[in-house]
C-alpha angles and dihedrals in degrees: 000000000000091000091053092051091048093048091048091050092049092048091051091050091048093049091048089052091050091049089055089055094054116105096233132118123276096253093056091046091052092051091048091049092052092049092049092048092050092049090047093051092049090050092049090050090052090054090050088051095238091131 
């Protein structure tokens, strides 16, 4: 369980970093960040058996 949480956290951090590197405008980056964070939180909650 702990490994799954750690891997999910690292993947979210990596995707957020890659989004920052994309040459797109600020509004699109903000929307992408919010989507990635929401998906990450839902995944972490699945590992913690909330859902």
